[in-house]
C-alpha positions in Angstrom: 8.3 -85.8 20.4 4.8 -86.5 21.6 5.6 -85.5 25.0 6.9 -82.2 23.7 3.9 -81.5 21.7 1.5 -82.3 24.7 3.6 -79.9 26.7 3.0 -77.0 24.2 -0.8 -77.8 24.2 -0.9 -77.7 27.9 0.9 -74.4 28.2 -1.4 -72.8 25.6 -4.6 -73.6 27.4 -3.2 -72.7 30.7 -2.3 -69.2 29.2 -5.9 -68.8 27.9 -7.3 -69.8 31.4 -5.0 -67.2 33.0 -6.3 -64.3 30.6 -10.0 -65.1 31.5 -9.4 -64.7 35.1 -7.2 -61.7 34.8 -8.7 -58.6 36.7 -11.0 -56.7 34.3 -10.7 -59.5 31.7 -14.4 -60.6 31.9 -15.5 -57.3 33.5 -14.4 -55.4 30.3 -17.4 -56.8 28.6 -19.7 -55.3 31.1 -20.9 -52.4 28.9 -20.0 -48.6 28.7 -20.6 -45.4 26.9 -19.0 -46.6 23.7 -19.8 -50.0 22.0 -21.4 -52.9 23.3 -18.6 -54.5 25.1 -17.4 -51.9 27.7 -15.9 -48.5 28.2 -14.3 -47.1 25.1 -15.3 -49.3 22.3 -16.8 -52.5 20.9 -15.8 -55.8 22.2 -14.3 -54.2 25.4 -11.5 -52.3 23.6 -10.4 -48.9 25.0 -11.4 -45.6 23.1 -8.6 -44.9 20.6 -6.7 -41.8 21.4 -5.6 -39.6 18.6 -2.1 -38.3 18.9 -2.0 -34.7 17.7 0.1 -31.5 17.9 -0.9 -28.6 19.9 -0.5 -24.9 19.6 -0.8 -22.7 22.6 -2.9 -19.5 22.0 -1.0 -16.6 23.2 -2.4 -12.9 22.4 -0.3 -10.1 21.5 -0.8 -6.4 21.0 2.3 -5.3 19.3 1.9 -3.3 16.1 2.5 -5.3 13.0 5.0 -3.9 10.5 5.4 -4.2 6.7 8.7 -3.4 5.0 9.3 -2.5 1.2 11.7 -0.8 -0.8 11.0 2.6 -2.6 12.7 5.1 -4.7 12.8 8.6 -3.2 11.6 11.0 -5.9 11.3 14.9 -5.9 7.8 15.8 -5.1 7.6 17.9 -8.3 10.0 17.4 -11.2 10.0 19.1 -14.7 12.2 19.5 -17.6 12.0 23.0 -18.7 11.9 23.6 -22.5 11.5 26.5 -25.0 7.9 27.3 -25.8 8.9 29.3 -28.8 11.6 29.3 -31.5 14.3 32.0 -31.5 17.8 33.0 -30.4 18.6 32.7 -26.8 19.6 36.2 -25.7 19.9 35.9 -21.9 20.3 32.9 -19.6 19.8 33.4 -15.9 19.7 29.7 -14.8 22.9 28.2 -13.1 23.9 24.8 -12.7 22.3 23.3 -9.4 21.0 26.7 -8.3 18.1 27.0 -5.9 15.3 29.2 -7.5 12.0 30.6 -6.4 8.7 30.2 -8.1 8.3 32.5 -11.1 12.0 33.3 -11.4 13.1 34.1 -15.0 15.6 31.5 -16.2 16.0 32.0 -19.9 14.9 34.7 -22.4 14.7 34.3 -26.2 14.7 37.2 -28.7 11.4 39.0 -28.9 12.2 42.3 -30.7 10.0 41.5 -33.5 7.1 40.7 -31.3 7.5 43.9 -29.3 7.4 45.9 -32.5 4.2 44.1 -33.5 2.9 44.8 -29.9 3.5 48.7 -30.4 1.6 48.7 -33.6 -1.3 46.5 -32.1 -1.4 48.9 -29.0 -1.6 51.8 -31.4 -4.6 50.1 -33.3 -6.3 49.5 -30.1 -6.0 53.2 -28.8 -7.5 54.3 -32.1 -10.2 51.8 -31.9 -10.9 53.0 -28.4 -11.2 56.7 -29.4 -13.6 55.7 -32.4 -15.7 53.7 -30.0 -16.0 56.7 -27.5 -17.1 59.1 -30.3 -19.7 56.7 -31.6 -21.0 56.0 -28.2 -21.4 59.9 -27.5 -23.2 60.2 -30.9 -25.4 57.3 -30.3 -26.5 58.7 -27.0 -27.5 62.0 -28.7 -29.2 60.0 -31.6 -26.3 61.1 -34.0 -25.2 57.5 -34.8 -27.2 54.4 -35.5 -27.0 51.2 -33.5 -25.1 49.4 -36.4 -22.5 52.1 -36.1 -22.2 51.4 -32.3 -21.9 47.7 -32.9 -19.3 48.1 -35.5 -17.2 50.3 -33.3 -17.5 47.9 -30.4 -16.3 45.0 -32.5 -13.4 47.0 -34.0 -12.3 47.8 -30.4 -12.7 44.0 -29.3 -10.6 43.0 -32.2 -7.7 45.4 -31.3 -7.8 44.4 -27.7 -7.5 40.7 -28.8 -4.5 41.4 -31.0 -2.8 43.0 -28.2 -3.3 40.1 -25.9 -2.3 37.5 -28.6 1.0 39.2 -29.0 1.6 39.5 -25.3 1.1 35.8 -25.0 3.6 35.2 -27.8 6.1 37.4 -26.0 5.4 35.4 -22.6 6.5 32.2 -24.5 9.8 33.7 -25.2 10.4 33.7 -21.4 11.2 30.5 -19.3 10.2 30.8 -15.6 10.3 28.4 -12.9 6.8 27.0 -12.3 7.6 26.2 -8.7 10.5 26.7 -6.2 13.1 24.1 -6.5 16.6 23.2 -7.4 18.0 23.4 -10.9 19.8 20.5 -12.6 22.5 21.1 -15.3 21.8 23.7 -18.0 21.7 22.3 -21.4 22.1 25.5 -23.6 24.3 28.6 -23.9 23.5 32.2 -24.9 23.3 32.9 -28.5 22.0 29.3 -29.3 19.1 29.1 -31.7 16.1 27.2 -29.9 13.3 25.6 -31.3 10.1 24.7 -29.6 10.7 22.0 -27.1 14.5 22.4 -26.9 15.5 21.2 -23.3 17.0 24.1 -21.2 17.3 22.8 -17.7 15.5 20.5 -15.2 13.8 21.8 -12.1 13.3 19.5 -9.0 11.3 20.2 -5.8 13.6 18.5 -3.3 12.5 20.2 0.0 9.8 17.4 -0.1 10.2 14.0 -1.5 7.8 11.3 -2.4 8.1 7.5 -2.2 5.8 4.9 -3.9 5.6 1.3 -2.9 3.3 -1.5 -3.2 1.2 -2.8 -0.3 0.0 -6.6 -0.4 -3.7 -7.2 -0.7 -4.1 -8.4 2.9 -2.9 -5.0 4.2 -4.7 -2.9 1.4 -7.2 -1.4 3.9 -5.0 -0.9 6.9 -3.6 2.4 5.7 -5.2 5.7 5.2 -4.3 9.2 4.0 -2.3 10.8 6.8 -0.9 7.8 8.3 2.7 7.9 9.5 5.2 5.8 7.7 9.0 5.5 8.5 11.3 6.1 5.6 15.1 5.2 6.0 18.1 5.6 3.7 20.2 2.8 5.0 23.2 3.6 2.8 23.5 7.1 4.6 21.8 5.9 7.8 19.2 8.7 7.5 15.7 8.1 8.8 12.7 10.3 8.5 8.9 10.3 9.1 6.6 10.5 6.2 2.8 10.7 5.7 0.5 8.8 3.4 -0.5 11.3 0.8 -2.5 9.0 -1.6 -3.6 5.6 -2.0 -4.4 3.9 -5.4 -8.1 3.5 -5.8 -7.8 -0.2 -7.0 -5.5 -3.2 -6.7 -3.1 -4.2 -9.5 -4.7 -7.3 -11.3 -1.2 -8.8 -11.9 0.3 -8.4 -8.4 -2.8 -7.9 -6.3 -1.1 -5.1 -4.5 -2.1 -1.5 -3.7 0.1 1.5 -4.6 0.8 4.0 -1.8 2.4 7.5 -2.1 4.2 8.8 1.0 5.4 12.4 1.2 8.6 13.1 3.2 9.7 16.5 4.5 13.3 17.0 3.4 13.8 20.7 4.4 17.3 19.9 5.7 18.3 18.0 2.5 19.3 15.0 4.5 17.7 12.6 1.9 18.9 12.6 -1.7 16.3 12.3 -4.5 16.7 9.2 -6.6 18.2 7.0 -3.9 16.6 3.7 -2.6 14.8 3.8 0.9 13.4 1.3 3.2 9.7 1.9 4.0 8.4 0.5 7.4 4.6 0.6 7.7 3.1 0.1 11.2 -0.5 -1.5 10.6 -3.0 0.3 12.8 -5.0 -2.7 12.6 -2.4 -4.7 14.1 -2.6 -2.7 17.4 -5.6 -4.5 18.3 -5.3 -7.7 20.4 -5.1 -10.8 18.4 -3.9 -14.4 18.4 -1.9 -15.8 15.6 -2.8 -19.3 14.8 -1.2 -21.7 12.2 -3.4 -21.8 8.9 -3.5 -25.5 9.0 -5.5 -25.5 12.3 -8.7 -23.9 10.6 -11.5 -25.7 9.1 -14.7 -24.3 7.5 -18.4 -25.2 7.9 -21.8 -23.4 7.4 -21.3 -21.2 10.4 -17.7 -20.1 9.4 -14.1 -20.8 10.6 -13.4 -23.0 13.5 -10.7 -24.8 15.4 -10.3 -27.8 17.6 -9.0 -27.3 21.1 -7.8 -29.8 23.4 -9.6 -29.8 26.7 -9.2 -32.5 29.4 -8.0 -34.8 26.9 -11.1 -34.2 24.5 -11.4 -32.3 21.3 -13.7 -29.3 21.3 -14.9 -27.1 18.5 -14.6 -23.4 18.7 -15.8 -21.0 16.0 -13.6 -18.0 15.7 -13.4 -14.7 14.1 -10.3 -14.0 11.9 -8.3 -11.0 10.8 -5.1 -10.6 8.9 -3.7 -13.7 7.4 -0.7 -15.0 5.4 -0.3 -18.4 3.8 1.1 -20.0 7.0 -0.8 -18.1 9.8 -4.0 -16.2 10.6 -4.8 -13.7 13.4 -7.8 -14.8 15.4 -9.5 -11.7 16.8 -12.5 -13.5 18.6 -13.8 -16.9 19.8 -10.4 -18.2 21.4 -9.1 -17.7 24.7 -5.6 -17.1 25.8 -3.9 -20.4 26.9 -6.1 -22.5 24.8 -4.4 -25.6 23.1 -5.2 -25.5 19.5 -4.9 -28.7 17.7 -2.8 -28.4 14.5 -2.5 -31.9 13.2 -4.9 -35.0 12.7 -8.0 -32.8 11.8 -9.4 -35.4 9.5 -9.9 -37.9 12.2 -11.2 -35.5 14.9 -14.7 -34.9 16.0 -16.3 -33.1 18.8 -15.5 -35.2 22.0 -12.8 -37.3 20.4 -10.1 -38.4 22.8 -6.7 -36.8 22.1 -3.2 -36.9 23.5 -0.9 -33.9 22.8 2.5 -35.2 21.4 4.1 -31.9 20.7 3.5 -28.3 21.6 4.2 -25.1 19.8 4.2 -21.4 20.4 3.2 -18.3 18.7 6.9 -17.3 18.3 6.9 -19.6 15.4 3.7 -18.0 13.8 3.5 -14.3 13.5 1.2 -12.8 10.9 3.7 -10.2 9.1 
């Protein structure tokens, strides 16, 4: 047993002696840029390489699109009702008919009002004649100024009475406020109508409108007049619309901006009330940009920056950013195509740190949509 123990001790010292004479064994303590011992670190240890994931910066110029669902609505839509009470004497509205602006659709009995109008017009005529006589006398000093003022007041009162009755007669007529298509008629001739009774609906369907919500990150990319694609996928009908209006403020609950799009429907290809898919091409997306994973970004006093791998070393590049999502950000400046952006191990990285790329990803994985 003693011989065996002595044999192990001899082998141990032989191994130690062999290490001290190995190439570079003693030389590694000869000093270097990092640490006291030698190149790379204290005690002669080589610099620690950090294994990281890389992302190849690839620019693109394709227009970004945003898709949303919207309901197609008539550009104008109104429920026509009776503005006065009375018996319906004439009905010109037909179910589903196309009518022009100002077309007479229904007429309520106005015989009593017309009798009142004749009396009012007669009083107006008499007042006019009296005024003319007094005016002639006043010009010849045959009447006082008070007489002139009284005759003028009587004439104006008579004229107002006529206008009032004419306005009441106009309320007995239901006319189309704009050109459009009627719905189903809700009344029949002879029915007694009260103020507010629904007669028929009128919709302007030659032009339609669609409202949808635009997320905050895209809220400033659209302006009035921009083109928007609208498609009824059920009927496979696609049309080009234009932005007619933008909500002034974002919704506090959803952080979205309401957009109103007007669509020409002169051929009646689209059906009001149906769902449609809205595809918005972001004009801002046409600019050249580089989508980068969001986890690659860090902030300091100078703004956003990323680490890029160059010659096995980490290098800081401050960048300018554009559109962003929770997983990706568009870089619009400060980064070159082909740069290898480091996306992992950022906590351990410093300018000039040694890095080894263990995995590469491309921008097909990260598109800012």
